[in-house]
Backbone as CSV, one residue per row, in Angstrom:
resi,resn,N_x,N_y,N_z,CA_x,CA_y,CA_z,C_x,C_y,C_z
1,MET,-104.390,126.187,-96.405,-104.861,125.353,-95.218,-105.657,124.094,-95.667
2,ALA,-105.484,123.054,-95.682,-106.273,122.087,-96.206,-107.234,121.426,-95.138
3,ARG,-108.353,121.139,-95.568,-109.411,120.655,-94.641,-109.389,119.090,-94.673
4,ILE,-109.010,118.615,-93.613,-108.757,117.180,-93.678,-109.677,116.295,-92.741
5,GLY,-110.422,115.413,-93.227,-111.379,114.631,-92.774,-111.136,113.371,-92.353
6,ILE,-111.399,112.800,-91.201,-110.773,111.535,-90.674,-112.135,110.463,-90.739
7,ILE,-111.980,109.576,-91.390,-112.948,108.289,-91.186,-112.391,107.288,-90.084
8,GLY,-113.078,107.064,-89.190,-112.552,106.256,-88.017,-111.786,107.032,-87.033
9,SER,-112.410,108.157,-86.655,-111.631,109.253,-85.988,-111.760,108.939,-84.306
10,GLU,-112.300,108.056,-83.824,-112.498,107.357,-82.546,-111.384,106.376,-82.373
11,GLY,-110.681,105.961,-83.289,-109.691,104.719,-82.949,-108.459,105.433,-82.532
12,ARG,-107.589,104.691,-82.434,-106.280,104.967,-81.636,-105.567,105.645,-82.890
13,MET,-105.587,105.312,-84.019,-105.084,106.011,-85.266,-105.795,107.399,-85.377
14,GLY,-107.032,107.154,-85.507,-107.760,108.409,-85.683,-107.714,109.713,-84.678
15,LYS,-107.332,109.346,-83.344,-106.759,110.374,-82.509,-105.435,110.876,-82.537
16,ALA,-104.710,109.967,-83.115,-103.283,110.499,-83.578,-103.148,111.354,-84.832
17,LEU,-104.191,111.079,-85.514,-104.320,112.024,-86.857,-104.924,113.235,-86.356
18,VAL,-105.574,113.398,-85.615,-106.189,114.817,-85.134,-104.695,115.511,-84.730
19,GLU,-103.691,115.013,-83.838,-102.758,115.521,-83.317,-101.852,115.905,-84.707
20,ALA,-101.692,114.957,-85.360,-100.677,115.270,-86.804,-101.288,116.261,-87.572
21,ILE,-102.605,116.505,-87.555,-103.134,117.534,-88.319,-102.966,119.053,-87.808
22,ALA,-103.098,119.104,-86.533,-102.831,120.163,-85.586,-101.150,120.501,-85.966
23,ALA,-100.343,119.510,-85.886,-98.952,119.777,-85.668,-98.489,120.175,-87.375
24,ALA,-99.197,119.626,-88.341,-98.848,120.209,-89.689,-99.511,121.593,-90.138
25,SER,-100.309,122.215,-89.009,-100.977,123.576,-89.425,-102.070,123.218,-90.573
26,GLU,-102.673,122.326,-90.550,-103.808,122.218,-91.476,-105.160,121.977,-90.740
27,SER,-106.288,122.123,-91.381,-107.543,122.187,-90.670,-108.228,120.822,-90.493
28,HIS,-108.646,120.468,-89.497,-109.291,119.001,-89.152,-110.886,119.260,-89.303
29,SER,-111.494,119.034,-90.572,-112.674,119.339,-90.873,-113.719,118.443,-90.392
30,GLY,-113.484,117.455,-89.329,-114.022,116.649,-88.538,-113.868,115.139,-88.631
31,GLY,-114.737,114.385,-87.913,-114.488,112.809,-88.182,-115.797,112.105,-88.210
32,VAL,-115.739,110.836,-88.713,-117.010,109.878,-88.711,-116.518,108.456,-88.321
33,ASP,-117.499,108.026,-87.636,-117.141,106.691,-87.326,-118.391,105.657,-87.605
34,MET,-118.398,104.346,-86.985,-119.383,103.598,-87.257,-120.799,104.058,-87.214
35,GLY,-121.904,104.088,-88.235,-123.173,104.734,-87.959,-123.033,106.062,-88.541
36,GLY,-121.811,106.760,-88.819,-122.030,108.423,-89.064,-122.043,108.442,-90.549
37,ASP,-121.981,109.567,-91.136,-122.315,110.056,-92.643,-121.143,110.552,-93.156
38,PRO,-120.270,109.393,-94.011,-119.232,109.636,-94.565,-119.338,110.927,-95.936
39,LEU,-120.399,110.761,-96.307,-120.742,111.740,-97.561,-120.726,113.247,-96.926
40,ALA,-121.424,113.414,-95.819,-121.223,114.963,-95.146,-119.973,115.197,-94.845
41,LEU,-119.171,114.331,-94.399,-117.887,114.732,-94.157,-116.952,114.926,-95.371
42,ALA,-117.091,114.332,-96.258,-116.578,114.309,-97.558,-116.610,115.803,-98.146
43,ARG,-117.849,116.024,-98.089,-118.106,117.461,-98.690,-117.870,118.675,-97.856
44,ALA,-117.500,118.375,-96.682,-116.777,119.356,-95.721,-115.406,119.408,-96.012
45,SER,-114.808,118.421,-96.700,-113.366,118.128,-96.611,-112.584,118.409,-97.994
46,ASP,-111.377,118.463,-97.847,-110.599,118.696,-99.282,-109.770,117.383,-99.531
47,VAL,-109.525,116.624,-98.605,-109.036,115.102,-98.553,-109.579,114.362,-97.331
48,LEU,-109.831,113.163,-97.679,-110.128,112.065,-96.551,-109.044,111.312,-96.193
49,LEU,-108.883,110.897,-94.909,-108.067,109.909,-94.244,-108.914,108.717,-93.964
50,ASP,-108.783,107.546,-94.343,-109.799,106.470,-94.074,-108.929,105.563,-93.260
51,PHE,-109.080,105.385,-91.740,-108.562,104.250,-90.987,-109.641,103.579,-90.199
52,SER,-110.705,102.983,-90.893,-111.750,102.547,-90.171,-111.594,101.154,-90.314
53,SER,-112.509,100.551,-91.118,-112.571,99.047,-91.087,-112.752,98.745,-92.652
54,PRO,-112.489,97.179,-92.975,-112.800,96.586,-94.293,-114.160,97.038,-94.754
55,ARG,-114.891,96.608,-93.795,-116.449,96.558,-94.293,-117.025,97.963,-94.571
56,ALA,-116.316,98.854,-93.989,-116.946,100.377,-94.363,-116.356,101.012,-95.490
57,LEU,-115.224,100.420,-96.128,-114.518,100.806,-97.339,-115.277,101.183,-98.512
58,GLU,-116.224,100.566,-98.992,-116.911,100.683,-100.017,-117.738,101.915,-99.876
59,ALA,-118.582,102.080,-98.807,-119.336,103.241,-98.450,-118.507,104.521,-98.429
60,ASN,-117.116,104.452,-97.817,-116.561,105.502,-97.688,-115.745,106.024,-99.166
61,LEU,-115.350,105.043,-99.958,-114.967,105.272,-101.378,-116.007,106.087,-102.288
62,ASP,-117.463,105.674,-101.962,-118.711,106.055,-102.709,-118.662,107.742,-102.253
63,ALA,-118.681,107.940,-100.893,-119.005,109.328,-100.528,-117.644,109.908,-101.116
64,ALA,-116.311,109.532,-101.063,-115.250,110.561,-101.688,-115.595,110.699,-103.263
65,MET,-116.044,109.665,-103.814,-116.274,109.900,-105.196,-117.530,110.849,-105.333
66,ALA,-118.604,110.732,-104.610,-119.640,111.675,-104.789,-119.344,112.996,-104.535
67,ALA,-118.242,113.156,-103.415,-117.918,114.562,-103.053,-116.892,115.208,-104.068
68,GLY,-116.152,114.194,-104.845,-115.100,114.738,-105.590,-113.732,114.916,-105.190
69,VAL,-113.549,114.295,-103.827,-112.328,114.497,-103.192,-111.348,113.469,-103.056
70,PRO,-110.094,113.609,-103.004,-109.281,112.493,-102.847,-109.078,111.691,-101.546
71,ILE,-108.767,110.517,-101.335,-108.989,109.659,-100.292,-107.460,108.857,-100.040
72,VAL,-107.091,108.810,-98.704,-105.890,108.007,-98.356,-106.434,107.021,-97.631
73,VAL,-106.380,105.658,-98.203,-106.916,104.499,-97.454,-105.589,103.815,-96.934
74,GLY,-105.792,103.807,-95.332,-104.949,103.100,-94.747,-105.417,102.027,-93.682
75,THR,-106.522,101.606,-94.037,-107.440,100.625,-93.394,-106.553,99.165,-93.905
76,THR,-106.307,98.476,-92.946,-105.572,97.188,-93.266,-106.576,95.777,-93.138
77,GLY,-106.180,94.834,-93.501,-107.185,93.674,-93.434,-107.935,93.568,-94.925
78,LEU,-107.390,94.333,-96.018,-108.174,94.140,-97.014,-107.935,93.109,-97.860
79,GLU,-109.195,92.743,-98.623,-109.181,91.650,-99.549,-109.213,91.940,-100.942
80,GLU,-108.832,91.014,-101.935,-109.003,91.292,-103.366,-109.971,92.116,-103.656
81,ARG,-111.330,91.955,-103.269,-112.428,92.610,-103.557,-112.117,94.144,-103.052
82,HIS,-111.698,94.430,-102.064,-111.362,95.805,-101.627,-110.341,96.483,-102.692
83,HIS,-109.515,95.547,-103.179,-108.418,96.409,-103.961,-109.438,96.783,-105.344
84,TRP,-110.183,95.943,-105.844,-111.026,96.192,-106.845,-111.795,97.664,-106.832
85,LEU,-112.313,97.543,-105.307,-113.134,98.877,-105.193,-112.423,99.968,-105.422
86,CYS,-111.058,99.860,-104.834,-110.172,101.081,-104.882,-109.649,101.389,-106.411
87,ASP,-109.435,100.326,-107.290,-109.394,100.555,-108.659,-110.351,101.259,-109.125
88,ALA,-111.557,100.785,-108.811,-112.795,101.420,-109.440,-113.017,102.726,-109.172
89,ALA,-112.717,103.007,-107.799,-112.737,104.468,-107.538,-111.877,105.373,-108.062
90,ALA,-110.654,104.815,-108.217,-109.693,105.506,-108.881,-109.817,106.061,-110.318
91,GLU,-110.966,105.450,-110.833,-111.182,106.048,-112.302,-111.950,107.401,-112.342
92,HIS,-112.302,107.606,-110.921,-112.936,109.094,-110.769,-112.206,109.936,-109.782
93,ILE,-111.479,109.470,-108.745,-110.668,110.487,-108.015,-109.325,109.887,-107.598
94,ALA,-108.456,110.489,-107.083,-107.341,110.276,-106.612,-107.428,109.306,-105.295
95,VAL,-106.867,108.335,-105.425,-106.841,106.935,-104.208,-105.707,106.745,-103.978
96,LEU,-104.900,107.064,-102.750,-103.710,106.271,-102.227,-104.140,105.156,-101.182
97,GLN,-103.706,104.020,-101.549,-104.020,103.050,-100.606,-102.639,102.293,-100.136
98,THR,-102.616,102.117,-98.941,-101.252,101.416,-98.327,-101.427,100.619,-97.396
99,GLY,-100.808,99.434,-96.891,-100.808,99.025,-95.773,-100.229,99.304,-94.732
100,ASN,-99.236,100.553,-94.861,-98.523,101.084,-93.831,-98.105,102.707,-94.417
101,THR,-98.421,103.783,-93.705,-98.097,105.022,-93.769,-96.896,105.667,-93.387
102,SER,-95.870,104.511,-92.738,-94.733,104.789,-92.125,-93.817,105.430,-93.413
103,LEU,-93.108,106.411,-93.392,-92.127,106.720,-94.324,-90.855,105.737,-94.242
104,GLY,-90.456,105.268,-93.247,-89.533,104.325,-92.884,-89.770,102.966,-93.472
105,VAL,-91.102,102.552,-93.275,-91.284,101.197,-93.884,-91.507,101.338,-95.274
106,THR,-91.926,102.578,-96.086,-92.038,102.635,-97.288,-90.613,102.624,-97.964
107,LEU,-89.610,103.194,-97.231,-88.157,103.122,-98.039,-87.766,101.599,-97.701
108,MET,-88.201,100.901,-96.362,-87.736,99.501,-96.450,-88.166,98.683,-97.433
109,ALA,-89.466,98.714,-97.632,-89.783,97.916,-98.854,-89.206,98.188,-100.173
110,HIS,-88.923,99.506,-100.529,-88.259,99.565,-101.621,-86.733,98.867,-101.418
111,LEU,-86.168,98.954,-100.590,-84.839,98.320,-100.207,-85.142,96.582,-100.286
112,VAL,-86.198,96.023,-99.826,-86.675,94.712,-100.027,-86.757,94.162,-101.430
113,ARG,-87.453,95.032,-101.970,-87.507,94.777,-103.529,-86.437,94.754,-104.467
114,GLU,-85.322,95.797,-104.035,-83.966,95.750,-104.608,-83.343,94.548,-104.273
115,ALA,-83.348,94.135,-102.968,-82.484,92.879,-102.618,-82.972,91.480,-103.324
116,ALA,-84.234,91.523,-103.280,-85.035,90.431,-103.895,-84.644,90.292,-105.147
117,SER,-84.602,91.528,-105.851,-84.419,91.485,-107.530,-83.075,90.922,-107.830
118,ARG,-82.112,91.054,-106.673,-80.624,90.806,-107.096,-80.252,89.561,-106.688
119,LEU,-81.045,88.775,-105.755,-80.707,87.588,-105.130,-81.449,86.384,-105.690
120,GLY,-80.868,85.430,-105.930,-81.477,84.287,-106.700,-82.353,83.363,-105.544
121,GLU,-83.066,82.189,-106.009,-84.041,81.431,-105.213,-83.249,80.732,-104.170
122,ASP,-81.731,80.526,-104.368,-80.980,80.061,-103.370,-80.808,80.755,-102.167
123,TRP,-81.453,81.860,-102.118,-81.828,82.982,-100.749,-83.197,82.831,-100.701
124,ASP,-83.345,82.468,-99.225,-84.779,82.108,-98.803,-85.145,83.624,-98.159
125,ILE,-86.301,83.845,-98.132,-87.150,85.039,-97.648,-87.899,84.785,-96.611
126,GLU,-87.759,85.242,-95.494,-88.869,85.153,-94.355,-89.066,86.401,-93.629
127,ILE,-90.541,86.554,-93.453,-90.840,87.721,-92.985,-91.464,87.360,-91.567
128,VAL,-91.069,88.370,-90.516,-91.527,88.308,-89.066,-92.108,89.431,-88.695
129,GLU,-93.395,89.416,-88.263,-93.902,90.606,-87.772,-94.728,90.500,-86.148
130,THR,-94.453,91.546,-85.412,-95.119,91.440,-83.958,-95.934,92.617,-83.698
131,HIS,-97.160,92.420,-83.188,-98.116,93.505,-82.928,-98.628,93.292,-81.424
132,HIS,-99.424,94.233,-81.057,-100.107,94.226,-79.730,-101.052,93.182,-79.770
133,ARG,-101.542,92.891,-78.645,-102.271,91.832,-78.297,-103.834,92.066,-79.205
134,ARG,-104.184,93.254,-79.328,-105.631,93.497,-79.758,-105.679,93.477,-81.165
135,LYS,-104.688,93.295,-82.040,-104.555,93.271,-83.570,-105.359,91.941,-84.008
136,VAL,-106.400,92.340,-84.880,-107.027,91.404,-85.341,-106.805,90.663,-86.641
137,ASP,-105.770,91.286,-87.338,-105.543,90.441,-88.792,-104.191,89.928,-88.792
138,ALA,-103.960,88.998,-89.532,-102.581,88.405,-89.363,-102.286,87.818,-90.950
139,PRO,-101.272,87.714,-91.490,-100.094,88.770,-91.556,-100.740,90.166,-91.276
140,SER,-99.894,91.143,-90.783,-100.215,92.497,-90.906,-100.187,92.910,-92.249
141,GLY,-100.909,94.039,-92.355,-100.582,94.748,-93.562,-99.711,95.250,-93.974
142,THR,-98.395,95.571,-93.043,-97.171,95.914,-93.419,-96.179,94.752,-93.880
143,ALA,-96.629,93.734,-93.076,-95.912,92.331,-93.605,-96.291,92.033,-94.903
144,LEU,-97.472,92.068,-95.074,-98.248,91.724,-96.703,-97.482,92.696,-97.784
145,LEU,-97.329,93.904,-97.184,-96.807,94.817,-98.109,-95.199,94.753,-98.431
146,LEU,-94.579,94.245,-97.557,-93.309,93.804,-97.718,-93.123,92.533,-98.466
147,GLY,-93.988,91.442,-98.303,-93.993,90.329,-99.113,-94.123,90.645,-100.514
148,GLU,-95.146,91.518,-100.640,-95.563,92.149,-102.096,-94.215,92.660,-102.753
149,ALA,-93.550,93.506,-102.207,-92.451,94.067,-102.442,-91.089,92.844,-102.700
150,ALA,-90.996,91.939,-101.879,-90.316,90.821,-102.227,-90.727,90.162,-103.529
151,ALA,-91.775,89.817,-103.538,-92.535,88.961,-104.740,-92.322,89.974,-106.069
152,ALA,-92.509,91.245,-106.115,-92.310,92.067,-107.309,-90.702,91.988,-107.586
153,GLY,-89.943,91.886,-106.773,-88.609,91.863,-106.896,-88.172,90.746,-107.618
154,ARG,-88.838,89.615,-107.467,-88.570,88.246,-108.158,-89.317,88.049,-109.311
155,GLY,-90.238,89.147,-109.466,-91.120,88.905,-110.550,-91.871,87.822,-110.542
156,VAL,-92.598,87.603,-109.317,-93.462,86.524,-109.033,-94.990,87.046,-108.221
157,THR,-95.919,86.548,-108.089,-96.816,86.747,-107.290,-96.895,86.234,-105.960
158,LEU,-96.981,87.148,-104.930,-97.026,86.879,-103.677,-98.082,85.658,-103.208
159,ALA,-99.568,85.760,-103.978,-100.245,84.618,-103.533,-100.131,83.400,-103.930
160,GLU,-99.238,83.102,-105.020,-98.748,81.782,-105.370,-97.484,81.108,-104.771
161,ASN,-96.924,82.266,-104.035,-95.552,82.020,-103.616,-95.344,82.160,-101.970
162,SER,-96.377,82.391,-101.217,-96.243,82.728,-99.910,-96.844,81.472,-99.033
163,VAL,-95.960,81.374,-97.838,-96.090,80.345,-96.766,-96.421,81.101,-95.685
164,ARG,-97.584,80.554,-95.003,-97.999,81.055,-93.657,-98.276,80.123,-92.603
165,GLY,-97.997,80.411,-91.278,-98.444,79.672,-90.290,-97.879,78.154,-90.433
166,ARG,-96.485,77.875,-90.548,-96.160,76.492,-90.495,-96.654,75.540,-89.281
167,ASP,-97.070,74.492,-89.433,-97.123,73.778,-88.211,-97.193,72.166,-88.615
168,GLY,-96.820,71.408,-87.618,-96.576,69.969,-88.027,-95.461,69.506,-89.045
169,ILE,-95.702,68.352,-89.744,-94.811,67.906,-90.436,-95.070,68.515,-92.110
170,THR,-94.362,69.598,-92.301,-94.632,70.388,-93.229,-93.767,70.072,-94.588
171,GLY,-92.730,69.275,-94.326,-91.726,68.950,-95.597,-90.830,69.941,-95.586
172,ALA,-89.773,69.750,-96.314,-88.698,70.849,-96.670,-89.368,71.917,-97.327
173,ARG,-88.631,73.075,-97.039,-88.898,74.511,-97.639,-88.706,74.571,-99.227
174,VAL,-89.640,74.929,-99.634,-89.681,75.124,-101.355,-89.092,76.071,-101.706
175,ALA,-88.046,76.065,-102.755,-87.369,77.125,-103.112,-88.136,78.255,-103.828
176,GLY,-87.711,79.398,-103.358,-88.702,80.577,-104.153,-89.887,81.046,-103.407
177,THR,-90.091,80.367,-102.362,-91.332,80.769,-101.394,-90.904,81.774,-100.410
178,ILE,-91.987,82.735,-100.022,-91.736,83.730,-99.151,-92.574,83.316,-97.823
179,GLY,-91.828,83.187,-96.605,-92.572,82.692,-95.302,-92.931,83.890,-94.464
180,PHE,-94.000,83.664,-93.834,-94.715,84.658,-93.089,-94.623,84.048,-91.579
181,ALA,-94.294,84.937,-90.381,-94.590,84.495,-89.173,-95.158,85.616,-88.327
182,SER,-96.382,85.369,-87.790,-97.124,86.721,-86.973,-97.120,86.275,-85.399
183,LEU,-96.330,87.246,-84.624,-96.327,87.389,-83.069,-97.474,88.327,-82.495
184,ARG,-97.937,87.895,-81.529,-98.991,88.906,-80.877,-98.759,89.055,-79.575
185,GLY,-98.726,90.314,-78.832,-98.513,90.253,-77.424,-98.303,91.702,-76.987
186,GLY,-98.549,91.848,-75.636,-98.133,93.217,-75.046,-98.792,94.480,-75.833
187,GLU,-97.879,95.569,-75.835,-98.447,96.938,-76.737,-97.425,97.114,-77.754
188,VAL,-96.905,96.134,-78.376,-95.914,96.464,-79.533,-96.685,97.254,-80.601
189,PHE,-96.426,98.577,-81.168,-96.999,99.171,-82.031,-96.799,98.451,-83.538
190,GLY,-95.573,97.646,-83.634,-95.415,97.235,-84.901,-93.875,96.896,-85.152
191,ASP,-93.330,95.582,-85.196,-91.935,95.398,-85.489,-92.031,94.186,-86.448
192,HIS,-91.156,94.651,-87.705,-91.264,93.981,-88.829,-89.842,93.581,-89.400
193,SER,-89.542,92.378,-89.608,-88.129,92.048,-90.207,-88.308,91.024,-91.402
194,VAL,-87.437,91.391,-92.537,-87.385,90.763,-93.637,-85.942,89.986,-93.661
195,GLN,-85.865,88.723,-93.395,-84.730,88.040,-93.594,-84.337,87.499,-94.762
196,PHE,-83.082,87.480,-95.264,-82.472,86.959,-96.458,-81.556,85.731,-96.131
197,LEU,-81.489,84.671,-96.323,-80.858,83.604,-95.671,-80.276,82.604,-97.013
198,SER,-78.900,82.547,-97.175,-78.455,81.639,-97.914,-77.520,80.615,-97.431
199,ASP,-77.009,79.800,-97.953,-76.146,78.566,-97.168,-74.869,79.331,-96.566
200,PHE,-74.348,80.528,-96.853,-73.336,80.938,-96.387,-73.266,82.382,-95.585
201,GLU,-74.564,82.828,-95.905,-74.577,84.386,-95.028,-76.121,84.540,-94.926
202,HIS,-76.425,85.599,-94.269,-77.673,85.940,-93.499,-77.802,87.403,-93.256
203,PHE,-79.093,88.256,-93.756,-78.972,89.515,-93.449,-80.287,89.922,-93.375
204,THR,-80.375,91.055,-92.510,-82.016,91.264,-92.242,-82.264,92.941,-92.333
205,LEU,-83.273,93.046,-92.863,-83.846,94.515,-93.066,-84.942,94.569,-92.052
206,SER,-84.979,95.474,-91.182,-85.846,95.688,-90.125,-86.450,97.164,-89.801
207,HIS,-87.504,96.950,-89.012,-88.309,98.590,-88.790,-88.995,98.034,-87.568
208,ARG,-88.754,99.001,-86.708,-89.684,99.160,-85.297,-90.253,100.376,-85.117
209,ALA,-91.662,100.519,-85.048,-92.279,101.379,-84.732,-92.362,101.840,-83.012
210,GLU,-91.947,102.976,-82.855,-91.998,103.187,-81.477,-93.151,104.092,-80.916
211,ASN,-93.660,104.889,-81.975,-95.025,105.417,-81.363,-95.739,105.593,-82.615
212,ARG,-97.320,105.415,-82.313,-98.220,105.504,-83.313,-98.011,106.756,-84.108
213,MET,-97.538,107.655,-83.716,-97.654,108.939,-84.238,-96.849,109.072,-85.590
214,LEU,-95.698,107.983,-85.767,-95.095,108.015,-86.904,-95.949,107.601,-88.177
215,PHE,-97.260,106.695,-87.763,-98.286,106.621,-88.991,-98.952,107.754,-89.036
216,ALA,-99.328,108.455,-88.359,-100.140,109.664,-88.432,-99.324,110.825,-89.207
217,GLN,-98.215,110.938,-88.846,-97.212,111.885,-89.814,-97.098,111.653,-91.036
218,GLY,-97.060,109.958,-91.559,-96.760,109.567,-92.736,-98.055,109.579,-93.535
219,ALA,-99.295,109.584,-92.910,-100.589,109.825,-93.422,-100.835,111.178,-93.812
220,MET,-100.476,111.963,-92.774,-100.528,113.507,-93.335,-99.705,113.946,-94.574
221,LYS,-98.653,113.529,-94.521,-97.824,113.510,-95.638,-98.267,113.209,-97.064
222,ALA,-98.909,112.043,-96.910,-99.552,111.406,-97.975,-100.893,112.244,-98.565
223,ALA,-101.384,112.578,-97.356,-102.781,113.410,-97.700,-102.174,114.795,-98.183
224,GLN,-101.115,115.371,-97.831,-100.890,116.549,-98.367,-100.373,116.573,-99.917
225,TRP,-99.673,115.430,-100.162,-99.152,114.994,-101.387,-100.284,114.806,-102.374
226,LEU,-101.229,114.073,-101.776,-102.341,113.751,-102.837,-103.347,114.912,-103.078
227,LEU,-103.267,115.989,-102.527,-104.246,116.981,-102.903,-103.710,117.580,-104.240
228,GLY,-104.709,118.014,-105.078,-104.459,118.436,-106.620,-104.021,117.428,-107.378
229,LYS,-103.896,116.052,-106.845,-103.666,114.827,-107.963,-104.705,114.663,-108.956
230,PRO,-104.371,114.355,-110.052,-105.782,113.780,-111.030,-106.033,112.391,-110.582
231,LYS,-107.281,112.269,-111.148,-107.524,110.698,-110.781,-106.895,109.485,-110.869
232,GLY,-106.788,108.571,-110.193,-105.792,107.449,-110.509,-105.368,106.800,-108.925
233,ARG,-104.663,105.873,-109.188,-104.250,105.002,-108.062,-102.913,105.213,-107.833
234,TYR,-102.589,105.661,-106.313,-101.356,106.148,-106.021,-100.567,105.301,-104.672
235,THR,-99.485,105.505,-104.680,-98.959,104.403,-103.405,-98.026,105.604,-102.808
236,MET,-97.585,104.752,-101.656,-96.632,105.703,-100.716,-95.255,105.760,-101.319
237,PRO,-94.626,104.870,-102.143,-93.386,105.129,-102.729,-93.397,106.521,-103.592
238,GLU,-94.455,106.771,-104.080,-94.619,107.904,-105.118,-94.545,109.109,-104.138
239,VAL,-95.162,108.917,-103.079,-94.981,110.043,-102.006,-93.468,110.639,-101.810
240,LEU,-92.734,109.277,-101.522,-91.217,109.658,-101.444,-90.501,109.800,-102.873
241,GLY,-91.042,109.776,-103.837,-90.388,109.807,-105.155,-89.480,108.632,-105.381
242,LEU,-89.910,107.435,-105.006,-89.360,106.193,-105.140,-89.941,105.298,-106.281
243,ALA,-91.022,105.766,-106.943,-91.650,105.096,-107.955,-92.020,106.112,-108.923
């Protein structure tokens, strides 16, 4: 029985993770939130699940390294600096960072990459995501994950080829760019679609989250998979044997 600690335990995801731990017959070693001590939790755990906030990530990674335990980082809204911190921590412990712990989204990203790699720039790629009204970051971590998959399939970088928030006289669409649109409202857990459009045909890969538990169950699978892994940076596709 693995001892699993939750960072961000009082949030919506944190509460779902408590249920997922019980359903998986694992042990919940405790939780910590703003103002708490992540090091004490890390020392009491075999693996950590971090669904807190970007500003807390550095302290959480430091705690995991100090205790020598692996960590699954599911916090969204990360910037380039946060990825550097994950890379640095992965030199000491096992770190799995993802914008989405859904197993379905993981497979969808694999399919997006495959499609993008086989279609030329005459196929436009547009990503549309919808979330509940309280979500504070846009595009969502999942939308960016899907965008990164599309960019990787084309052999380009997303940062240099993404278009976000079109407004006004924007001019014609630039070939090879990857567009994003973010919608906010209601209680939507997460809807994502990646559209591939040519002059003659159009197809869409899509995913709809019906319940937050799907993310918690995916995070649990990631945590169980990460146990015993050597130091390094890992991804959700590896959990499904896709990488």
